[in-house]
C-alpha positions, 0 to 999 in steps of 0.5 A: 500500500502506497500513501501520499500526504497532500496539504490542500483544501477541498476544492484544489484537492478535487481537481487532483486526478484519482479514480475516486474521491472520498470527502470526510465531513465533520459536524459543523462543517461550513463549506465555501459555496461562493464559487458555484463551479467548485465542489464545496458549493455542491457539498453545501447544497447537499448539506442544506437539502439534507441529502448528506448528513454528518453522522458517522457512517452516513454517505452520499455517492456522486457520479462524475460531478463536474467540479471534481476530476474523479468519476466517483465521489463519496461524501461521508459523515464523520460525526465529531471527527474522533479517530473511531468515527473516522475509521467507521466512516472510511470502512463503510465508504470503502465497502461502497467503493468496492462494489463498483466497477471498474476497480478503484486503483487510486483513491483520494481521502480528503478531510474537509476540515482539519482532522483531530489528532489520530484521525488521519492515522485512523483513516489510513488504517481503515483504508489499508484494512478494508483493501487488504488481500491475501494471495500467497498460497492462491494459484488464481487470486486477484491482488489488491486493486487499490495501490495508491492512496492520497490523504488530503488535509486542509492548509490550516493544519499544524504541518509538523504534527500531521506529517509526523502522524502520517509517517507513523501511520504509513509505517504502522500499516507496513508493519501490520501487513507484514504481521498479517502476511505471516500469520495468515500463511498456512503452517506448512508455509510458515514453519519455524525455519520460514520465520527465521528467514523472514527475520533475516530478511528484515536485517537488510533494512536500516539499523536491524540485525538478526541472529537465528539459533537452532537446536544445538545453540538452544541446547547450549543455552539450556532452554529445557522448557522450549526444547520440550515443546519442540521435541514432538515435531519434525520441524526444527525449532528456531530462536530468533533474536532481532536487534534494532539499534537507533540509540547509543549502546548505553541506552537500555533496550526495550525487549519484545517477546513474541510466541512463535508456535507455528502450529498448535495441535495441543500435543498429547493433550490434543485439541478438538478437530473443529477449527483446529486449522486456526491454530496456524495463528498461534504465532500471532505474537511472533508475527507482531514482533516481525511487523513492529521491526518492519515499522521501526526500519521505516521510521528509524527512531532514536531508541534500542529494541530487541525482539525475541521469538521462540518458534516451534510446532506443538505436535503429538509425535512419539517423542512428544512431552507427556502430561506429568513430565518434568522439565528444567527451564533456562532459569533452573526452575523445574516445571511439571507439564500437566497439560501439553496444550499449555505450551506457549508459556513453556517457550515464553518462559525461556525467552524471558530468561534469555531477555535478562542478558540485555539488561532491559528497560522493560520487557513486553511479551505478546502471545495467543496464550489462553482461550480464557482471555477470549472468554473474558474480553472477546475480540475487542481488547487484549488482556494486559498483565504487568508488574509495573503500574507505569509500564501498564499505563503506558501500554494502555495509553498506547493502545487507546492512541492506536485504537488497538485496545487493551484492558489491565487484568489482575496479578494477585499472588493468590492466583498462583496457588493453583500452580503448586506442584508436588513434583516440580517447582511449578506446574504449567497450569492451574484449574479452569478458573481465571485461566488467563491470570494463572498463565500470566502468574506462571510467566511472572516467575521468570521476570523478577529482574526487569519491568514486565508486561504480558499481552494475551492476544488470543482474542484479538490476533485473528478473526474467525468465520467468514472474515477469517484472517489475521488482524496484525494486532498488536503492532499498532499498540507496540509501535505507539508504545515504543515511540512514545509521545508524538513530539518525540524525535524520530532520529534520522527518520526517512519519509514513509511516503512523499509529502506534496504541497 
């Protein structure tokens, strides 16, 4: 997806060439209706007649209106212009444009009035999401028809802030679409080896380096929990270490840890057959790490970030771990495996121990970890657990800003009671109650040396049913968290797309 930023008012924008023009109208918008040949006059007439209303989701389609060069013009209401309303309006408008022929290849989205903070990004995200098409494993697939989108904002905007928002949004889209691509691929096209190659490809981008460890190197690290999960598969495990270096080596990095189970059968504690195909999405956390690094390469901020991806399959081979087995983690803690389908926490705990060597400012792991989190929060918000109030608040705020929402969950010590074992230091599951919390309590045992947060994305990383596919979450949240406030310097950030005046 290619984006351009155009700083131009409505009438000059309408004279730009594109296949379709989407005009976003906010409550209280007063168009200039003096020049009858201009688009603003047509908008004024439509508003006065009540043919278009500014409530979010309302729209009016026009065909070859003489004031505009585009064949198709949509006037769409965005209510008070909040990012959520803008995303709702753009999504609805894209649905209308997709139904027409010929296909729209070049689209201009014009804010008739200066957008609120975050609304430009919301429009870009909505366009990208509505036009995304997966084609990798289809022999005959129509690729995405919409290839170039121009975002037009009035001359009255604060140009520096809107350009910063535009750059971030374009980079976020690039990261989300990489995450979607890898999460959507079938498990035989996204093995741990494939993920390692994808990470190595990222190392060709600015400031990123990559190391991919195999079974021998992981054995030397004594990652017994990770190796135990992988031992039932013919596919060799991979431990991926990504480094983004945008600041001085003395600056402590933020470490992102993504669960990379490329297919989860449940192991010996095998899952039911229904919807098991969706377990290819069990590497959504890993995909989000790849996507975040893709976005970092676009923006090149002055920060240091490490990405860790423990990746393997969870299969019921004759060598697979069995309920009741006891394994020794990298930390030296022994773990009784009561359920082999609680494997994500086993690979993550060793990755969290490995993170200690970076002396991190903070560690955030993200994982499609528990069905219990889906029951608790559904597909709207990711579950957030943290040992640090400050870290939790920063992540929650980042989620709100990115419209990639999270909800903080408890970590009371009482929840750890069910993890006690007669045969090891800890069991890998507790009872059915509060399953998302007890999973987080298990991980917490391996995070004493740094501020830590855990994002359970089991409900948000993909959609099922007719809309089946990866969402790319939580790339937006992670990038907003890493970059901090909009005023933060982006270092030697390169433009994600051309800015026209």
